[in-house]
N, C-alpha and C positions, 0 to 999 in steps of 0.2 A: 172773301173766299169762304166757300161752304165745303165742309168735309163731313162725310157720312160713313161710319164704320158699321158694317152689319156682320154679325156672326151667324153661321148656319151649321147644321150637323150636330155632332156630339151625342151624348146619351139621350136616347129617345127623341132626338132632333128638337129638343126644347129650345124655343126661340126667345130672345130678349128684344126689347125695342132697340133700334139702332142708336149708336152714339153719334150725336150731331154737334158739330162745332162750327159756329159762324164767327169768323175772325173779326168781322165788323163789330161784334158784341164784346170784344176783348180790348184791353188797353193796347197801345202800339207796342209796348215792351213785351207783352204776352203774344201778340199776333205775329210780329216780325219773324221770330224763330220758327213758328209753326208754318207760316207761309213760305219761308225759305226751304224748309224740309219738304213741304208739299210740292213745291215747284220742281225740286230735284227728283223726287219720286215720280211725279207725273212725266217729266222729260225722259227719265230712264226707262220707264215701263210703258210709255205711250204705244209703242209698236209691238210690245210683247207683254200684254196685260195679265197673263196667267203665270204666276211665279211659283216655282216648286211643284213637285208632283205629289199626288195623293199617295200615301203609304198604306198599302193594303194590309200590312201587319199591325197597324194601329187601329183598334176598334173604336168606333164612336169618335173619329177624328173631327176636330173643328176646322171649318173653312171660314174664310173672311172675304168680304168685298169692301174695298175702300174707294169711295167716289170722291173725286177732287174737282170741285167746280171752281173755275178760275175767272169768274166774271164774264167778260165778253168772249173769252176763249171757250172752246168746247170742253165738256166734262171728260175727265179721264177716270176710268174705273179699273182698278187693279184687284185681281183675286189671288189669294194665297192660302196655303194650308199650314196649320200648326203641326209639327214644330219646325218645318223648313221655311222659316221667314228670314229674308235677308236683313242685314243689320240696319240699313237705312229705313226700311219699313218698320222694323221693331222700334226704332227711335221715334219715328213719327207717331206710331200708335201709342207709345208710352206718353208722349207729350200731349196728345189729344185726350188721353184719359185723365191726366192731371188737370188740363184746362177745363174739361167737362166737370170734374169733381169740384173744382174751385168755383165754377159758375153755379153750382147747385147749393152752395153754402148760403 
């Protein structure tokens, strides 16, 4: 499974490279919880991929896109705004950040 988290917006719209996690590159112990969370998020937001509304009172708000590639199945992309991120997406993003940081060591 391939997961790509892209951040956009924010102060002066400074961009960073996307965070990419390939679960095939992880151990099964690391990959299984990520894949389970990703399948849950993909299923929940497949038909409603825009989560949360942009808050016009927050200047330089960050927005995110999370693409979940599930092998033979079609890719699901979910977009969301900080700070209105649902708990399941927050958990998946945090897990992806930990996996990405561990892979860079």
